[in-house]
C-alpha positions in Angstrom: -16.8 60.2 -23.2 -14.9 59.3 -20.3 -11.3 60.6 -19.8 -8.4 58.0 -20.3 -4.8 58.2 -19.4 -2.2 55.5 -20.6 -0.6 54.4 -17.2 1.6 51.7 -18.8 3.7 52.9 -21.6 7.4 52.3 -23.0 9.5 54.6 -24.9 12.7 54.0 -26.8 14.4 53.8 -23.5 12.9 50.0 -23.2 15.1 48.3 -25.3 13.8 46.0 -27.8 10.4 46.8 -26.3 9.5 50.3 -27.1 10.0 52.4 -30.3 8.4 55.7 -29.5 10.7 58.7 -28.6 9.7 61.0 -25.7 8.8 63.7 -28.2 6.4 61.5 -29.9 4.5 60.3 -26.8 4.1 63.9 -25.6 2.8 64.8 -29.0 0.3 61.8 -29.1 -0.9 62.6 -25.6 -1.8 66.1 -26.7 -3.3 65.1 -29.9 -5.6 62.5 -28.0 -6.7 65.4 -25.6 -5.2 63.6 -22.6 -4.0 65.6 -19.5 -1.3 63.1 -18.4 0.8 60.1 -19.4 2.8 57.6 -17.4 6.3 56.6 -18.6 7.0 53.0 -17.5 10.0 51.8 -19.1 11.4 48.3 -18.5 14.0 48.2 -15.5 15.1 51.4 -15.7 14.4 55.3 -15.3 16.8 56.7 -18.0 14.1 58.7 -19.7 12.5 60.2 -16.6 14.1 63.5 -16.6 13.5 64.3 -20.3 10.1 62.8 -20.1 9.3 65.0 -17.0 10.9 68.3 -18.6 8.9 67.7 -21.9 5.5 66.9 -20.4 5.7 70.0 -18.3 6.8 72.1 -21.2 3.7 70.9 -23.1 1.4 71.7 -20.2 0.9 67.9 -19.3 1.3 66.0 -16.1 3.9 63.5 -16.3 3.6 60.3 -14.2 7.2 58.7 -13.5 7.1 55.0 -13.2 9.0 51.9 -14.2 8.0 48.1 -15.2 10.2 46.4 -12.9 11.9 43.1 -13.4 11.0 41.0 -10.3 13.1 38.0 -9.3 11.0 34.8 -8.6 13.0 34.5 -5.2 16.0 36.4 -4.1 17.5 38.9 -6.4 21.0 37.4 -5.4 19.8 34.1 -6.7 21.1 33.7 -10.5 20.5 30.1 -11.3 17.4 30.4 -13.9 17.8 28.4 -17.1 16.4 31.2 -19.2 15.5 34.9 -19.3 12.0 34.0 -19.0 12.5 32.1 -15.7 14.7 34.9 -14.1 12.0 37.5 -13.7 8.4 38.6 -13.7 7.3 42.2 -14.7 5.5 44.5 -12.1 4.4 48.0 -12.9 5.3 50.7 -10.6 4.2 54.5 -10.5 5.5 57.1 -8.2 2.7 59.1 -6.6 4.8 61.5 -4.9 8.4 62.8 -4.0 9.0 59.8 -1.6 7.7 57.4 -4.2 10.2 58.9 -6.9 13.2 58.5 -4.4 12.1 54.7 -3.8 12.0 54.1 -7.5 15.5 55.4 -7.8 16.5 53.2 -5.0 14.8 50.2 -6.7 16.3 51.0 -10.2 19.9 51.2 -8.7 19.6 48.2 -6.8 18.1 46.3 -9.8 21.4 47.2 -11.9 23.9 46.7 -8.9 22.6 43.9 -7.1 20.0 42.0 -9.0 21.2 42.1 -12.5 20.8 38.5 -14.1 19.7 38.7 -17.9 17.9 41.8 -16.7 18.1 44.3 -14.0 16.1 43.0 -11.0 14.5 43.5 -7.7 12.6 41.2 -5.4 10.0 41.4 -3.0 12.1 42.0 0.0 13.7 45.1 -1.7 10.2 46.1 -2.7 8.8 45.9 0.7 11.5 48.0 2.1 10.9 50.8 -0.8 7.2 50.6 -1.4 6.2 53.8 0.3 4.8 56.4 -2.2 4.6 53.9 -5.0 1.6 52.4 -6.5 1.9 48.9 -8.0 -0.1 47.1 -10.8 -0.1 43.2 -11.4 1.2 44.0 -14.8 0.9 42.4 -18.2 1.0 38.5 -19.0 4.5 38.5 -17.9 3.4 39.7 -14.3 3.9 37.0 -11.9 0.1 36.7 -10.8 -1.3 36.7 -14.5 1.6 34.5 -15.6 0.6 31.8 -12.9 -3.2 32.3 -14.0 -2.4 31.4 -17.5 -0.1 28.5 -16.5 -3.0 27.2 -14.4 -1.1 27.6 -11.2 -4.0 29.3 -9.5 -3.2 28.7 -5.9 0.2 30.2 -6.3 -1.1 33.1 -8.4 -3.6 33.9 -5.6 -0.8 33.6 -2.9 1.3 36.0 -5.1 -1.5 38.4 -5.4 -1.8 38.4 -1.6 1.9 39.1 -1.1 1.8 42.1 -3.2 -1.4 43.3 -1.6 0.5 43.3 1.6 3.5 44.9 0.4 1.8 48.1 -0.5 -0.2 50.6 1.5 -3.9 50.0 1.4 -5.3 51.1 -1.8 -2.0 51.3 -3.6 -1.8 48.0 -5.4 -4.1 47.5 -8.4 -5.4 44.6 -10.3 -4.3 45.6 -14.0 -6.3 44.4 -17.1 -5.3 44.5 -20.8 -7.1 43.7 -23.9 -5.1 43.1 -27.0 -7.5 40.6 -28.4 -5.6 37.7 -26.7 -7.3 34.5 -25.3 -4.8 34.5 -22.6 -5.5 37.8 -21.7 -9.2 37.1 -21.4 -8.5 34.2 -19.1 -6.3 36.1 -17.0 -8.8 39.1 -16.8 -11.6 36.8 -15.8 -9.6 35.6 -12.7 -8.0 38.8 -11.7 -11.4 40.6 -11.7 -12.8 37.8 -9.4 -10.1 38.3 -7.0 -10.3 42.1 -7.3 -13.6 41.7 -5.7 -12.7 39.1 -3.2 -9.6 41.1 -1.9 -11.3 44.5 -2.5 -8.7 45.8 -4.7 -9.0 48.7 -7.3 -9.0 47.8 -11.0 -7.0 49.6 -13.7 -7.4 49.2 -17.5 -3.8 49.9 -19.3 
């Protein structure tokens, strides 16, 4: 059996989106014989310290991340008609101390500057603080998959290229998920084509 690590996970610090406590996440990671786990709560790092300490205490490798809310334009523009129009999702993981510091800067600015329905960053801010970070295209609420399933193929490809250029070479991944949803199958087919075209690594979450 090939080893597997969950790189996109939410705790109870993801309000209305996660129910698992840090203790339960750590316990399940050990039960499944996994060596590591990523915590990517929505728009915040509130659980990072507790997660880090408890994972280390259990002899496991903690991967600190965040599923960021990213504004479709500037984080200072606050004129969307609904929460769905106000932001996309983007999975971020810290690969070193520099990345963790940048995650903190992004999470702080999201709350203090970009908050609109959700704590949001934008591509300008991400580009300024992308060093040491790994990015994924995220779930169906990510900009690229969302535009694919809404048949905005040209815009989706342009967005993918934008993200690819923001991150260091090899640090931006095409993320695929399979929860038995037809929309995911549609998005995955296109994402895998573009992964080959742009020579991007692929991660299953």
